[in-house]
C-alpha positions in Angstrom: 44.7 183.5 44.3 46.3 187.1 44.4 44.3 187.7 47.5 46.6 184.9 49.3 49.6 185.1 47.4 52.1 186.8 45.1 55.2 186.3 43.3 57.1 187.9 40.1 55.2 186.1 37.4 52.0 185.6 39.1 49.5 186.1 35.9 52.0 184.0 33.6 52.2 181.0 36.1 48.7 181.1 36.3 48.0 181.4 32.1 50.0 178.5 31.7 48.6 176.0 34.2 45.2 177.0 32.7 46.4 175.6 29.7 47.9 172.8 30.9 44.8 172.1 33.6 43.0 169.2 31.9 39.9 169.8 34.4 39.9 173.6 33.8 39.7 173.7 30.8 37.5 170.4 30.1 34.4 173.2 32.5 35.7 175.8 30.9 34.6 174.5 26.8 31.6 173.2 28.0 29.7 176.4 28.9 29.9 176.8 25.0 26.7 176.5 23.2 26.6 173.8 20.6 26.1 175.2 17.3 23.9 173.3 14.9 26.1 171.6 11.9 25.7 173.7 8.3 24.1 171.8 5.9 23.9 172.3 2.1 20.3 173.6 0.9 20.1 173.4 -2.9 17.3 174.7 -5.0 16.2 174.0 -8.4 14.9 177.3 -9.5 15.2 181.0 -9.6 12.6 182.5 -7.0 12.4 179.2 -4.9 14.1 180.5 -2.3 15.5 184.0 -1.7 17.1 185.3 2.1 16.7 188.4 3.3 19.4 190.9 5.7 19.1 194.1 7.4 22.1 195.6 7.1 23.2 198.7 9.6 22.7 201.6 11.1 25.2 202.8 8.7 25.2 207.0 7.9 22.7 208.8 7.1 21.8 209.3 3.7 20.2 212.7 2.2 17.2 210.9 2.6 17.4 209.9 6.2 18.0 206.0 5.3 20.1 204.2 7.5 19.7 200.4 6.6 20.0 198.4 3.9 17.3 195.8 3.0 19.4 193.3 0.9 17.2 190.3 -0.6 18.9 187.2 -2.8 17.8 184.5 -4.6 19.7 181.4 -3.9 19.7 179.9 -7.3 20.9 183.1 -9.1 22.7 184.6 -6.8 20.5 188.2 -7.7 21.4 190.7 -5.7 18.6 193.3 -5.3 19.5 196.4 -2.6 17.0 199.0 -1.1 17.8 201.5 1.3 15.2 202.2 4.0 14.4 204.5 7.2 14.4 201.8 9.8 13.8 197.8 10.0 10.8 197.6 11.5 8.2 194.9 9.8 5.9 197.2 8.1 8.2 198.9 5.8 10.3 195.6 5.1 6.9 194.0 4.1 6.7 197.7 1.8 9.7 197.1 0.0 9.5 193.1 -0.7 6.0 193.2 -1.7 5.6 197.0 -3.7 9.3 196.3 -4.9 10.8 193.5 -4.9 8.1 191.2 -5.9 6.1 193.2 -8.1 9.0 193.0 -10.1 10.5 189.3 -10.1 7.5 187.3 -8.5 6.9 185.7 -5.8 8.9 183.2 -4.4 8.6 180.4 -2.5 10.7 180.7 0.1 11.6 183.3 2.4 14.8 182.8 4.1 15.6 185.7 7.3 17.8 185.4 10.3 14.0 185.2 12.5 14.7 188.2 13.7 11.0 190.1 15.1 10.7 191.9 12.1 10.7 189.1 9.5 7.9 187.0 11.8 4.9 187.4 9.3 7.4 186.7 6.9 8.7 183.9 8.5 5.1 182.0 10.0 4.0 181.5 5.9 7.5 179.7 4.7 7.7 175.8 5.5 10.4 175.0 8.4 12.7 172.3 7.7 12.6 171.1 11.5 8.6 169.9 10.5 7.6 170.3 7.0 5.2 172.7 7.4 4.3 176.5 8.1 4.6 177.5 11.7 0.7 179.5 10.7 -0.2 175.6 10.5 1.8 173.9 13.0 0.0 176.5 15.3 -3.1 177.6 13.7 -4.0 174.4 12.3 -4.6 175.9 9.4 -2.3 178.3 6.0 -3.5 181.6 6.1 -4.9 182.9 3.0 -3.0 185.3 0.9 -5.0 187.1 -2.0 -1.9 186.6 -4.3 -1.9 182.6 -3.9 -6.2 182.2 -3.8 -6.2 183.9 -7.6 -2.9 182.8 -8.7 -1.9 179.5 -7.5 2.1 178.2 -8.4 2.5 175.9 -11.4 4.4 173.0 -10.7 7.9 173.3 -11.9 10.8 171.5 -12.6 13.6 170.9 -9.8 17.3 171.3 -11.6 20.2 169.8 -9.7 22.8 171.8 -11.8 22.6 175.7 -13.0 23.3 174.7 -16.7 20.4 172.7 -16.7 18.6 175.7 -16.2 19.9 177.5 -18.4 20.6 175.3 -21.4 16.4 174.7 -21.1 15.4 178.5 -20.9 18.4 179.1 -24.1 17.1 176.5 -26.0 
């Protein structure tokens, strides 16, 4: 518009017109990507589902770490934080297995932001949209994890609220 016309206060006038123009506002809002609705995801026991998140880059430490691997249990809200040098799959898997799982056991599900560094863990967890793991959907079978062959998960009782769980473990 400024190529052909100009006057004092043109910027304010254009802004005011855009706010009132129904066509502009309809087209402008259609360019937004729709977001999925948030859902309430309940778990019934500790280690039913954990979340993994990477924070960083942060200021470098004396051990040359610049990221934090944050792992939290959905049921208990227990958090573990591990400093890491980089966010590649090898170091994440090493910390997850050798430190978190070795200390607390294997979770039934792992929730991540599905970044490339989490791809292998993501493939072995059932997806809510299909009810199956990506391994099963793509390969037609589950991959064998040595610990699950030797130690299959027992069927656990699900708790509706945390108080039921606390009452049962303390009695």
